[in-house]
Backbone as XML, in Angstrom:
<?xml version="1.0"?>
<chain id="A" units="angstrom">
  <residue number="1" name="ALA">
    <atom name="N" x="234.104" y="226.866" z="131.484"/>
    <atom name="CA" x="233.875" y="226.722" z="132.915"/>
    <atom name="C" x="235.210" y="226.603" z="133.632"/>
  </residue>
  <residue number="2" name="ALA">
    <atom name="N" x="235.219" y="227.049" z="134.842"/>
    <atom name="CA" x="236.432" y="226.999" z="135.661"/>
    <atom name="C" x="236.483" y="225.655" z="136.371"/>
  </residue>
  <residue number="3" name="GLY">
    <atom name="N" x="237.302" y="224.757" z="135.878"/>
    <atom name="CA" x="237.381" y="223.427" z="136.475"/>
    <atom name="C" x="236.074" y="222.673" z="136.369"/>
  </residue>
  <residue number="4" name="GLY">
    <atom name="N" x="235.244" y="223.039" z="135.407"/>
    <atom name="CA" x="233.969" y="222.363" z="135.208"/>
    <atom name="C" x="232.796" y="222.987" z="135.932"/>
  </residue>
  <residue number="5" name="PHE">
    <atom name="N" x="233.055" y="223.989" z="136.769"/>
    <atom name="CA" x="231.978" y="224.589" z="137.557"/>
    <atom name="C" x="232.136" y="226.097" z="137.618"/>
  </residue>
  <residue number="6" name="GLY">
    <atom name="N" x="231.076" y="226.814" z="137.336"/>
    <atom name="CA" x="231.097" y="228.264" z="137.462"/>
    <atom name="C" x="232.007" y="228.938" z="136.448"/>
  </residue>
  <residue number="7" name="ILE">
    <atom name="N" x="232.372" y="230.175" z="136.752"/>
    <atom name="CA" x="233.230" y="230.955" z="135.865"/>
    <atom name="C" x="234.211" y="231.752" z="136.712"/>
  </residue>
  <residue number="8" name="SER">
    <atom name="N" x="235.436" y="231.830" z="136.234"/>
    <atom name="CA" x="236.443" y="232.652" z="136.908"/>
    <atom name="C" x="236.521" y="233.991" z="136.186"/>
  </residue>
  <residue number="9" name="GLU">
    <atom name="N" x="237.093" y="234.975" z="136.851"/>
    <atom name="CA" x="237.232" y="236.282" z="136.220"/>
    <atom name="C" x="238.172" y="236.200" z="135.023"/>
  </residue>
  <residue number="10" name="ALA">
    <atom name="N" x="239.202" y="235.378" z="135.121"/>
    <atom name="CA" x="240.140" y="235.228" z="134.002"/>
    <atom name="C" x="239.439" y="234.667" z="132.767"/>
  </residue>
  <residue number="11" name="ILE">
    <atom name="N" x="238.576" y="233.687" z="132.952"/>
    <atom name="CA" x="237.836" y="233.110" z="131.823"/>
    <atom name="C" x="236.861" y="234.130" z="131.262"/>
  </residue>
  <residue number="12" name="LEU">
    <atom name="N" x="236.182" y="234.870" z="132.128"/>
    <atom name="CA" x="235.265" y="235.914" z="131.671"/>
    <atom name="C" x="235.998" y="236.920" z="130.796"/>
  </residue>
  <residue number="13" name="ILE">
    <atom name="N" x="237.126" y="237.408" z="131.260"/>
    <atom name="CA" x="237.893" y="238.397" z="130.497"/>
    <atom name="C" x="238.354" y="237.811" z="129.170"/>
  </residue>
  <residue number="14" name="GLU">
    <atom name="N" x="238.749" y="236.553" z="129.178"/>
    <atom name="CA" x="239.157" y="235.893" z="127.935"/>
    <atom name="C" x="238.002" y="235.857" z="126.933"/>
  </residue>
  <residue number="15" name="LEU">
    <atom name="N" x="236.804" y="235.539" z="127.397"/>
    <atom name="CA" x="235.631" y="235.503" z="126.516"/>
    <atom name="C" x="235.298" y="236.893" z="125.973"/>
  </residue>
  <residue number="16" name="LEU">
    <atom name="N" x="235.346" y="237.894" z="126.836"/>
    <atom name="CA" x="235.055" y="239.260" z="126.399"/>
    <atom name="C" x="236.112" y="239.758" z="125.419"/>
  </residue>
  <residue number="17" name="ASP">
    <atom name="N" x="237.373" y="239.457" z="125.696"/>
    <atom name="CA" x="238.458" y="239.855" z="124.791"/>
    <atom name="C" x="238.358" y="239.156" z="123.439"/>
  </residue>
  <residue number="18" name="ALA">
    <atom name="N" x="237.751" y="237.972" z="123.427"/>
    <atom name="CA" x="237.584" y="237.221" z="122.180"/>
    <atom name="C" x="236.411" y="237.741" z="121.354"/>
  </residue>
  <residue number="19" name="GLY">
    <atom name="N" x="235.659" y="238.699" z="121.914"/>
    <atom name="CA" x="234.590" y="239.317" z="121.149"/>
    <atom name="C" x="233.181" y="239.091" z="121.658"/>
  </residue>
  <residue number="20" name="ALA">
    <atom name="N" x="233.028" y="238.378" z="122.773"/>
    <atom name="CA" x="231.684" y="238.172" z="123.315"/>
    <atom name="C" x="231.100" y="239.511" z="123.761"/>
  </residue>
  <residue number="21" name="ASP">
    <atom name="N" x="229.867" y="239.774" z="123.379"/>
    <atom name="CA" x="229.190" y="240.997" z="123.812"/>
    <atom name="C" x="228.663" y="240.860" z="125.230"/>
  </residue>
  <residue number="22" name="VAL">
    <atom name="N" x="228.258" y="239.648" z="125.580"/>
    <atom name="CA" x="227.697" y="239.369" z="126.890"/>
    <atom name="C" x="227.968" y="237.898" z="127.202"/>
  </residue>
  <residue number="23" name="VAL">
    <atom name="N" x="228.064" y="237.577" z="128.491"/>
    <atom name="CA" x="228.245" y="236.195" z="128.923"/>
    <atom name="C" x="227.092" y="235.872" z="129.864"/>
  </residue>
  <residue number="24" name="THR">
    <atom name="N" x="226.301" y="234.882" z="129.497"/>
    <atom name="CA" x="225.198" y="234.455" z="130.346"/>
    <atom name="C" x="225.645" y="233.242" z="131.148"/>
  </residue>
  <residue number="25" name="THR">
    <atom name="N" x="225.026" y="233.064" z="132.292"/>
    <atom name="CA" x="225.393" y="231.963" z="133.175"/>
    <atom name="C" x="224.147" y="231.190" z="133.569"/>
  </residue>
  <residue number="26" name="GLY">
    <atom name="N" x="224.357" y="230.182" z="134.380"/>
    <atom name="CA" x="223.256" y="229.371" z="134.881"/>
    <atom name="C" x="223.360" y="229.217" z="136.386"/>
  </residue>
  <residue number="27" name="ASN">
    <atom name="N" x="222.722" y="228.183" z="136.882"/>
    <atom name="CA" x="222.628" y="228.012" z="138.327"/>
    <atom name="C" x="223.964" y="227.707" z="139.004"/>
  </residue>
  <residue number="28" name="HIS">
    <atom name="N" x="225.014" y="227.418" z="138.259"/>
    <atom name="CA" x="226.326" y="227.148" z="138.856"/>
    <atom name="C" x="227.258" y="228.357" z="138.811"/>
  </residue>
  <residue number="29" name="VAL">
    <atom name="N" x="226.739" y="229.529" z="138.487"/>
    <atom name="CA" x="227.578" y="230.721" z="138.329"/>
    <atom name="C" x="228.451" y="230.993" z="139.550"/>
  </residue>
  <residue number="30" name="PHE">
    <atom name="N" x="227.959" y="230.723" z="140.745"/>
    <atom name="CA" x="228.706" y="231.054" z="141.952"/>
    <atom name="C" x="229.443" y="229.857" z="142.550"/>
  </residue>
  <residue number="31" name="ASP">
    <atom name="N" x="229.600" y="228.780" z="141.774"/>
    <atom name="CA" x="230.403" y="227.651" z="142.249"/>
    <atom name="C" x="231.841" y="228.084" z="142.495"/>
  </residue>
  <residue number="32" name="GLN">
    <atom name="N" x="232.307" y="229.047" z="141.716"/>
    <atom name="CA" x="233.601" y="229.679" z="141.983"/>
    <atom name="C" x="233.281" y="230.902" z="142.837"/>
  </residue>
  <residue number="33" name="ARG">
    <atom name="N" x="233.572" y="230.842" z="144.114"/>
    <atom name="CA" x="233.166" y="231.884" z="145.062"/>
    <atom name="C" x="233.627" y="233.278" z="144.660"/>
  </residue>
  <residue number="34" name="GLU">
    <atom name="N" x="234.740" y="233.375" z="143.943"/>
    <atom name="CA" x="235.231" y="234.692" z="143.519"/>
    <atom name="C" x="234.204" y="235.417" z="142.656"/>
  </residue>
  <residue number="35" name="ALA">
    <atom name="N" x="233.314" y="234.668" z="142.004"/>
    <atom name="CA" x="232.298" y="235.281" z="141.145"/>
    <atom name="C" x="231.345" y="236.165" z="141.945"/>
  </residue>
  <residue number="36" name="LEU">
    <atom name="N" x="231.152" y="235.869" z="143.221"/>
    <atom name="CA" x="230.288" y="236.707" z="144.058"/>
    <atom name="C" x="230.807" y="238.135" z="144.138"/>
  </residue>
  <residue number="37" name="VAL">
    <atom name="N" x="232.104" y="238.305" z="143.981"/>
    <atom name="CA" x="232.724" y="239.626" z="144.060"/>
    <atom name="C" x="232.828" y="240.257" z="142.673"/>
  </residue>
  <residue number="38" name="PHE">
    <atom name="N" x="233.411" y="239.538" z="141.713"/>
    <atom name="CA" x="233.690" y="240.179" z="140.427"/>
    <atom name="C" x="232.459" y="240.364" z="139.550"/>
  </residue>
  <residue number="39" name="ILE">
    <atom name="N" x="231.356" y="239.680" z="139.824"/>
    <atom name="CA" x="230.153" y="239.870" z="139.005"/>
    <atom name="C" x="229.660" y="241.316" z="139.092"/>
  </residue>
  <residue number="40" name="GLU">
    <atom name="N" x="229.927" y="241.980" z="140.208"/>
    <atom name="CA" x="229.506" y="243.376" z="140.376"/>
    <atom name="C" x="230.341" y="244.334" z="139.525"/>
  </residue>
  <residue number="41" name="ARG">
    <atom name="N" x="231.538" y="243.921" z="139.150"/>
    <atom name="CA" x="232.427" y="244.770" z="138.347"/>
    <atom name="C" x="232.203" y="244.617" z="136.845"/>
  </residue>
  <residue number="42" name="HIS">
    <atom name="N" x="231.469" y="243.591" z="136.438"/>
    <atom name="CA" x="231.322" y="243.293" z="135.010"/>
    <atom name="C" x="229.839" y="243.287" z="134.623"/>
  </residue>
  <residue number="43" name="ASP">
    <atom name="N" x="229.389" y="244.375" z="134.007"/>
    <atom name="CA" x="227.971" y="244.466" z="133.652"/>
    <atom name="C" x="227.604" y="243.596" z="132.454"/>
  </residue>
  <residue number="44" name="ARG">
    <atom name="N" x="228.575" y="242.977" z="131.815"/>
    <atom name="CA" x="228.278" y="242.080" z="130.690"/>
    <atom name="C" x="228.264" y="240.611" z="131.119"/>
  </residue>
  <residue number="45" name="LEU">
    <atom name="N" x="228.401" y="240.355" z="132.409"/>
    <atom name="CA" x="228.257" y="239.011" z="132.969"/>
    <atom name="C" x="226.890" y="238.949" z="133.629"/>
  </residue>
  <residue number="46" name="LEU">
    <atom name="N" x="226.036" y="238.073" z="133.136"/>
    <atom name="CA" x="224.654" y="238.008" z="133.611"/>
    <atom name="C" x="224.386" y="236.685" z="134.309"/>
  </residue>
  <residue number="47" name="ARG">
    <atom name="N" x="223.634" y="236.755" z="135.387"/>
    <atom name="CA" x="223.216" y="235.566" z="136.137"/>
    <atom name="C" x="221.727" y="235.329" z="135.879"/>
  </residue>
  <residue number="48" name="PRO">
    <atom name="N" x="221.201" y="234.173" z="136.292"/>
    <atom name="CA" x="219.768" y="233.932" z="136.118"/>
    <atom name="C" x="218.925" y="234.964" z="136.877"/>
  </residue>
  <residue number="49" name="ILE">
    <atom name="N" x="217.841" y="235.389" z="136.263"/>
    <atom name="CA" x="216.977" y="236.408" z="136.872"/>
    <atom name="C" x="216.177" y="235.853" z="138.052"/>
  </residue>
  <residue number="50" name="ASN">
    <atom name="N" x="215.988" y="234.535" z="138.098"/>
    <atom name="CA" x="215.155" y="233.961" z="139.155"/>
    <atom name="C" x="215.932" y="233.643" z="140.431"/>
  </residue>
  <residue number="51" name="PHE">
    <atom name="N" x="217.149" y="234.157" z="140.564"/>
    <atom name="CA" x="217.874" y="234.028" z="141.823"/>
    <atom name="C" x="217.203" y="234.944" z="142.847"/>
  </residue>
  <residue number="52" name="PRO">
    <atom name="N" x="217.353" y="234.659" z="144.135"/>
    <atom name="CA" x="216.702" y="235.476" z="145.164"/>
    <atom name="C" x="217.116" y="236.946" z="145.107"/>
  </residue>
  <residue number="53" name="GLN">
    <atom name="N" x="216.191" y="237.805" z="145.502"/>
    <atom name="CA" x="216.477" y="239.237" z="145.577"/>
    <atom name="C" x="217.684" y="239.449" z="146.480"/>
  </residue>
  <residue number="54" name="GLY">
    <atom name="N" x="218.566" y="240.345" z="146.073"/>
    <atom name="CA" x="219.771" y="240.618" z="146.834"/>
    <atom name="C" x="220.985" y="239.833" z="146.366"/>
  </residue>
  <residue number="55" name="THR">
    <atom name="N" x="220.775" y="238.886" z="145.441"/>
    <atom name="CA" x="221.898" y="238.134" z="144.881"/>
    <atom name="C" x="222.748" y="239.080" z="144.049"/>
  </residue>
  <residue number="56" name="PRO">
    <atom name="N" x="224.073" y="239.019" z="144.199"/>
    <atom name="CA" x="224.941" y="239.908" z="143.418"/>
    <atom name="C" x="224.738" y="239.751" z="141.912"/>
  </residue>
  <residue number="57" name="GLY">
    <atom name="N" x="224.997" y="240.825" z="141.195"/>
    <atom name="CA" x="224.924" y="240.807" z="139.737"/>
    <atom name="C" x="223.563" y="241.192" z="139.199"/>
  </residue>
  <residue number="58" name="LYS">
    <atom name="N" x="223.468" y="241.117" z="137.877"/>
    <atom name="CA" x="222.225" y="241.440" z="137.169"/>
    <atom name="C" x="221.703" y="240.177" z="136.506"/>
  </residue>
  <residue number="59" name="GLY">
    <atom name="N" x="220.400" y="239.983" z="136.578"/>
    <atom name="CA" x="219.806" y="238.793" z="135.989"/>
    <atom name="C" x="218.986" y="239.082" z="134.752"/>
  </residue>
  <residue number="60" name="VAL">
    <atom name="N" x="218.950" y="238.096" z="133.884"/>
    <atom name="CA" x="218.093" y="238.143" z="132.689"/>
    <atom name="C" x="217.489" y="236.779" z="132.463"/>
  </residue>
</chain>
C-alpha cells in the first residue's frame, strides 16, 4: 500500500515486475488519487466490480 492507503503506480509496477500476473484491490484503491488516472493504463490492475458504473478501471 502507498503510505497505508491505496496503491501508487510505482508500487503497481514493482509488483508486476516481481512476477504478479494481476493485482486486485479493494475499497481503498482510489485513496491515492493518481490511481484514478493510471488504472486505465494497466489492464492487470483490478478494482472491485461493485463500484458504481462509470468508475475507472475494470472490476472483478
